[in-house]
LUMDRENGU-736952 format. One record per residue (C-alpha): residue in three letters; x, y, z. Coordinates in steps of 0.5 Angstrom, whole numbers, plus 500, padded with zeros to 3 digits. Each point is the difference from the previous one (the first is absolute). Example, Ala and Ser with C-alpha at 12.3 -4.5 7.8 and 13.67 -1.06 7.14 Angstrom:
<sites>
+---------+-----+-----+-----+
! residuo !   x !   y !   z !
+---------+-----+-----+-----+
!     ALA ! 525 ! 491 ! 516 !
!     SER ! 502 ! 507 ! 498 !
+---------+-----+-----+-----+
</sites>
This chain:
<sites>
+---------+-----+-----+-----+
! residuo !   x !   y !   z !
+---------+-----+-----+-----+
!     MET ! 716 ! 348 ! 566 !
!     PHE ! 503 ! 501 ! 493 !
!     VAL ! 496 ! 498 ! 494 !
!     PRO ! 504 ! 497 ! 495 !
!     ASP ! 498 ! 503 ! 493 !
!     ILE ! 499 ! 493 ! 497 !
!     VAL ! 493 ! 499 ! 503 !
!     ARG ! 498 ! 506 ! 497 !
!     LYS ! 502 ! 498 ! 493 !
!     CYS ! 495 ! 494 ! 501 !
!     ALA ! 494 ! 504 ! 501 !
!     LEU ! 496 ! 503 ! 493 !
!     PHE ! 494 ! 504 ! 499 !
!     LEU ! 494 ! 498 ! 497 !
!     GLY ! 495 ! 505 ! 497 !
!     ILE ! 496 ! 503 ! 494 !
!     LYS ! 502 ! 503 ! 494 !
!     ASP ! 497 ! 506 ! 496 !
!     SER ! 502 ! 505 ! 495 !
!     SER ! 502 ! 504 ! 506 !
!     GLY ! 505 ! 494 ! 502 !
!     PHE ! 501 ! 495 ! 506 !
!     HIS ! 496 ! 501 ! 506 !
!     PRO ! 502 ! 495 ! 506 !
!     ARG ! 495 ! 497 ! 504 !
!     ALA ! 504 ! 494 ! 504 !
!     THR ! 506 ! 496 ! 501 !
!     ALA ! 502 ! 493 ! 498 !
!     PHE ! 507 ! 497 ! 501 !
!     VAL ! 504 ! 495 ! 497 !
!     ALA ! 501 ! 493 ! 503 !
!     THR ! 504 ! 494 ! 498 !
!     TYR ! 499 ! 493 ! 501 !
!     GLU ! 505 ! 494 ! 498 !
!     GLU ! 498 ! 493 ! 498 !
!     ASN ! 505 ! 495 ! 498 !
!     GLY ! 506 ! 505 ! 500 !
!     VAL ! 496 ! 505 ! 495 !
!     PRO ! 497 ! 507 ! 503 !
!     TYR ! 493 ! 502 ! 498 !
!     ASN ! 498 ! 508 ! 501 !
!     TYR ! 493 ! 502 ! 502 !
!     LEU ! 497 ! 506 ! 501 !
!     VAL ! 496 ! 501 ! 506 !
!     THR ! 495 ! 504 ! 503 !
!     ALA ! 494 ! 501 ! 504 !
!     HIS ! 494 ! 496 ! 496 !
!     HIS ! 495 ! 506 ! 502 !
!     ASN ! 505 ! 505 ! 496 !
!     ILE ! 498 ! 495 ! 494 !
!     ALA ! 493 ! 500 ! 501 !
!     LEU ! 499 ! 507 ! 500 !
!     PHE ! 503 ! 501 ! 494 !
!     GLN ! 496 ! 494 ! 497 !
!     VAL ! 493 ! 503 ! 503 !
!     HIS ! 502 ! 507 ! 496 !
!     GLY ! 502 ! 496 ! 494 !
!     LEU ! 507 ! 504 ! 500 !
!     ASP ! 506 ! 497 ! 497 !
!     ILE ! 505 ! 499 ! 505 !
!     TRP ! 507 ! 503 ! 498 !
!     ILE ! 507 ! 499 ! 503 !
!     ARG ! 505 ! 505 ! 501 !
!     SER ! 507 ! 498 ! 502 !
!     ASN ! 507 ! 504 ! 500 !
!     LEU ! 505 ! 499 ! 494 !
!     LYS ! 508 ! 500 ! 501 !
!     ASN ! 501 ! 506 ! 496 !
!     GLY ! 496 ! 504 ! 505 !
!     ARG ! 493 ! 500 ! 497 !
!     VAL ! 494 ! 496 ! 500 !
!     LEU ! 496 ! 494 ! 496 !
!     GLU ! 493 ! 500 ! 500 !
!     GLU ! 496 ! 494 ! 498 !
!     LYS ! 493 ! 497 ! 500 !
!     ILE ! 499 ! 494 ! 503 !
!     ASP ! 497 ! 495 ! 495 !
!     ALA ! 499 ! 494 ! 505 !
!     LEU ! 494 ! 496 ! 499 !
!     LYS ! 500 ! 498 ! 507 !
!     TRP ! 502 ! 502 ! 507 !
!     TRP ! 501 ! 494 ! 505 !
!     THR ! 497 ! 500 ! 507 !
!     HIS ! 502 ! 496 ! 505 !
!     PRO ! 497 ! 493 ! 499 !
!     LYS ! 496 ! 499 ! 506 !
!     HIS ! 497 ! 507 ! 498 !
!     GLU ! 493 ! 498 ! 500 !
!     GLU ! 500 ! 497 ! 506 !
!     ASN ! 505 ! 505 ! 504 !
!     PRO ! 500 ! 506 ! 496 !
!     THR ! 507 ! 504 ! 501 !
!     ASP ! 502 ! 506 ! 496 !
!     VAL ! 506 ! 497 ! 496 !
!     ALA ! 500 ! 500 ! 492 !
!     VAL ! 506 ! 498 ! 496 !
!     ILE ! 502 ! 500 ! 493 !
!     PRO ! 507 ! 497 ! 496 !
!     VAL ! 504 ! 506 ! 498 !
!     GLY ! 506 ! 501 ! 496 !
!     PHE ! 505 ! 506 ! 499 !
!     LYS ! 504 ! 503 ! 495 !
!     GLU ! 508 ! 501 ! 501 !
!     THR ! 498 ! 507 ! 500 !
!     GLU ! 496 ! 500 ! 506 !
!     ASP ! 503 ! 502 ! 507 !
!     TRP ! 496 ! 495 ! 505 !
!     SER ! 501 ! 495 ! 505 !
!     PHE ! 497 ! 495 ! 504 !
!     VAL ! 498 ! 496 ! 506 !
!     PRO ! 502 ! 493 ! 500 !
!     LEU ! 494 ! 495 ! 503 !
!     ASN ! 504 ! 494 ! 501 !
!     GLY ! 507 ! 497 ! 498 !
!     LYS ! 507 ! 502 ! 504 !
!     GLN ! 499 ! 507 ! 499 !
!     ALA ! 492 ! 500 ! 503 !
!     MET ! 499 ! 506 ! 504 !
!     ILE ! 493 ! 499 ! 502 !
!     GLY ! 497 ! 500 ! 507 !
!     THR ! 496 ! 494 ! 501 !
!     THR ! 497 ! 498 ! 507 !
!     ASP ! 506 ! 495 ! 501 !
!     VAL ! 505 ! 505 ! 498 !
!     LEU ! 497 ! 506 ! 504 !
!     GLU ! 501 ! 495 ! 506 !
!     GLU ! 507 ! 497 ! 498 !
!     ARG ! 502 ! 508 ! 500 !
!     HIS ! 496 ! 502 ! 506 !
!     LEU ! 497 ! 505 ! 496 !
!     GLY ! 492 ! 502 ! 502 !
!     LEU ! 496 ! 505 ! 504 !
!     GLY ! 504 ! 507 ! 500 !
!     ASP ! 505 ! 499 ! 495 !
!     GLU ! 501 ! 505 ! 494 !
!     VAL ! 497 ! 499 ! 494 !
!     PHE ! 500 ! 505 ! 493 !
!     ILE ! 496 ! 501 ! 494 !
!     THR ! 502 ! 501 ! 493 !
!     GLY ! 495 ! 503 ! 495 !
!     LEU ! 496 ! 506 ! 497 !
!     PHE ! 499 ! 506 ! 503 !
!     LYS ! 495 ! 503 ! 495 !
!     SER ! 501 ! 507 ! 502 !
!     HIS ! 507 ! 499 ! 497 !
!     ALA ! 501 ! 494 ! 496 !
!     GLY ! 507 ! 503 ! 497 !
!     VAL ! 500 ! 505 ! 494 !
!     GLU ! 505 ! 496 ! 495 !
!     ARG ! 501 ! 494 ! 504 !
!     ASN ! 496 ! 495 ! 505 !
!     SER ! 501 ! 503 ! 507 !
!     PRO ! 498 ! 495 ! 505 !
!     ILE ! 499 ! 503 ! 507 !
!     ILE ! 502 ! 496 ! 506 !
!     ARG ! 495 ! 500 ! 506 !
!     ILE ! 503 ! 497 ! 507 !
!     GLY ! 496 ! 497 ! 506 !
!     ASN ! 500 ! 494 ! 504 !
!     VAL ! 496 ! 493 ! 501 !
!     SER ! 494 ! 502 ! 504 !
!     LEU ! 496 ! 493 ! 500 !
!     MET ! 503 ! 493 ! 497 !
!     LYS ! 496 ! 496 ! 495 !
!     GLU ! 493 ! 499 ! 502 !
!     LEU ! 493 ! 500 ! 496 !
!     ILE ! 498 ! 507 ! 499 !
!     GLN ! 494 ! 503 ! 498 !
!     THR ! 500 ! 504 ! 493 !
!     THR ! 495 ! 503 ! 496 !
!     HIS ! 501 ! 496 ! 493 !
!     TYR ! 503 ! 493 ! 503 !
!     GLY ! 496 ! 499 ! 506 !
!     LEU ! 505 ! 497 ! 506 !
!     THR ! 507 ! 499 ! 496 !
!     GLU ! 506 ! 498 ! 503 !
!     ALA ! 505 ! 507 ! 501 !
!     TYR ! 505 ! 503 ! 505 !
!     LEU ! 498 ! 507 ! 502 !
!     ILE ! 506 ! 505 ! 500 !
!     GLU ! 500 ! 507 ! 503 !
!     ALA ! 502 ! 504 ! 494 !
!     ARG ! 496 ! 505 ! 496 !
!     SER ! 497 ! 497 ! 493 !
!     VAL ! 497 ! 505 ! 495 !
!     GLY ! 497 ! 499 ! 493 !
!     GLY ! 505 ! 497 ! 495 !
!     LEU ! 504 ! 496 ! 505 !
!     SER ! 495 ! 494 ! 500 !
!     GLY ! 504 ! 494 ! 497 !
!     SER ! 507 ! 503 ! 502 !
!     PRO ! 505 ! 495 ! 503 !
!     VAL ! 500 ! 500 ! 508 !
!     PHE ! 507 ! 498 ! 503 !
!     ILE ! 502 ! 499 ! 507 !
!     HIS ! 507 ! 502 ! 502 !
!     MET ! 505 ! 496 ! 504 !
!     PRO ! 503 ! 504 ! 505 !
!     PRO ! 508 ! 500 ! 501 !
!     ILE ! 499 ! 498 ! 507 !
!     GLN ! 495 ! 496 ! 503 !
!     GLN ! 498 ! 498 ! 508 !
!     ILE ! 498 ! 493 ! 500 !
!     ASN ! 499 ! 496 ! 507 !
!     GLY ! 503 ! 506 ! 503 !
!     GLU ! 507 ! 500 ! 496 !
!     ILE ! 502 ! 505 ! 495 !
!     THR ! 501 ! 496 ! 493 !
!     PRO ! 502 ! 503 ! 494 !
!     GLY ! 495 ! 500 ! 494 !
!     SER ! 501 ! 495 ! 495 !
!     GLY ! 498 ! 498 ! 493 !
!     PRO ! 497 ! 505 ! 495 !
!     LEU ! 499 ! 507 ! 502 !
!     PHE ! 493 ! 500 ! 498 !
!     TYR ! 494 ! 495 ! 498 !
!     LEU ! 494 ! 500 ! 496 !
!     LEU ! 494 ! 500 ! 505 !
!     GLY ! 495 ! 501 ! 495 !
!     LEU ! 496 ! 505 ! 496 !
!     MET ! 496 ! 506 ! 502 !
!     HIS ! 493 ! 499 ! 500 !
!     GLY ! 497 ! 507 ! 503 !
!     HIS ! 499 ! 503 ! 506 !
!     PHE ! 495 ! 502 ! 506 !
!     ASP ! 496 ! 506 ! 500 !
!     ILE ! 495 ! 504 ! 505 !
!     PRO ! 495 ! 505 ! 498 !
!     ARG ! 501 ! 505 ! 505 !
!     LEU ! 506 ! 501 ! 505 !
!     ASN ! 495 ! 500 ! 506 !
!     GLU ! 498 ! 492 ! 498 !
!     ASP ! 504 ! 494 ! 501 !
!     VAL ! 496 ! 496 ! 496 !
!     VAL ! 504 ! 498 ! 494 !
!     ARG ! 499 ! 497 ! 493 !
!     GLU ! 504 ! 498 ! 494 !
!     ALA ! 501 ! 506 ! 496 !
!     PRO ! 495 ! 500 ! 494 !
!     GLU ! 503 ! 503 ! 493 !
!     ASN ! 499 ! 508 ! 500 !
!     THR ! 498 ! 502 ! 506 !
!     ASP ! 503 ! 506 ! 505 !
!     GLN ! 500 ! 496 ! 506 !
!     ILE ! 506 ! 500 ! 505 !
!     ASN ! 505 ! 495 ! 499 !
!     THR ! 502 ! 496 ! 507 !
!     GLY ! 507 ! 498 ! 498 !
!     ILE ! 498 ! 493 ! 500 !
!     GLY ! 502 ! 496 ! 494 !
!     ILE ! 497 ! 493 ! 497 !
!     VAL ! 506 ! 496 ! 498 !
!     ILE ! 498 ! 493 ! 496 !
!     PRO ! 505 ! 495 ! 502 !
!     VAL ! 506 ! 498 ! 495 !
!     GLU ! 498 ! 493 ! 500 !
!     LYS ! 493 ! 501 ! 496 !
!     ILE ! 505 ! 503 ! 495 !
!     LEU ! 504 ! 494 ! 500 !
!     GLU ! 494 ! 495 ! 500 !
!     THR ! 497 ! 504 ! 494 !
!     ILE ! 506 ! 500 ! 496 !
!     ARG ! 502 ! 493 ! 502 !
!     ASP ! 494 ! 496 ! 500 !
!     ASN ! 496 ! 503 ! 494 !
!     VAL ! 499 ! 494 ! 495 !
!     GLU ! 501 ! 504 ! 494 !
!     LEU ! 506 ! 504 ! 503 !
!     ALA ! 503 ! 494 ! 502 !
!     ASP ! 498 ! 496 ! 493 !
!     ALA ! 503 ! 507 ! 496 !
!     ARG ! 507 ! 499 ! 504 !
!     LYS ! 500 ! 493 ! 498 !
!     LYS ! 499 ! 501 ! 493 !
!     LEU ! 505 ! 506 ! 500 !
!     ALA ! 505 ! 495 ! 503 !
!     GLY ! 499 ! 495 ! 495 !
!     LEU ! 501 ! 505 ! 494 !
!     MET ! 506 ! 502 ! 504 !
!     HIS ! 503 ! 493 ! 500 !
!     GLY ! 498 ! 498 ! 493 !
!     SER ! 495 ! 495 ! 503 !
!     ALA ! 493 ! 503 ! 499 !
!     THR ! 495 ! 497 ! 496 !
!     PRO ! 498 ! 503 ! 494 !
!     SER ! 492 ! 503 ! 500 !
!     PRO ! 495 ! 497 ! 495 !
!     THR ! 498 ! 505 ! 495 !
+---------+-----+-----+-----+
</sites>
């Protein structure tokens, strides 16, 4: 499977910064949601990434590539990260904020809706005959080599092992997720996970050329399962900073949860409405 470079450009690195420089810790990516013909960009990552920064009282920095071959490192000053609107009832590992970019930045995005949408919702997967066994790839941070002068996201390739169902997780309880056979490592949390449309499919016994986009956003990387010792077959979701053995089974939060987080949060919807009003000159001045 050839992975187009455009999907690497949607991935950005989150980290901390001190006197010795920027230290990457996790992956985020850019998704675009279109409303009334206007595209809005959002930075998407795993909620547990943000929670870890906040628990330790750390400022979150973002590093993006520039068109001139260098990088831009900026502190994220967002007062709030938005979670799924039903996060309290049915927790899921998604966090988003609106984001803007400078002309000098070299970036791309994943369209969540509109004519260019490339998201692998349940309906789309069924329509495209995609599912168990199909190839997936993750693009994100490998902390042992994040890149010297530029972000260098890696690609990890695997397959769908289990279709979407309730999976037991450490911090989110039973949460809807896919299982994929692909080694997740610390730093890939929050990475976009894509499912590949094969050039040829066998459907109902007939060989059919693949159609539509070459890949669809399946969701974001949550984590993986570990075993404490090779002679044990009891597995558990990997805690932070352990030396346990990666089973090679990763957990992917479905793209629907990302879409719902952006589309259905009242505050984000109101912000889009206000911005659209400003763009069309119909916004009511706020009281002073």
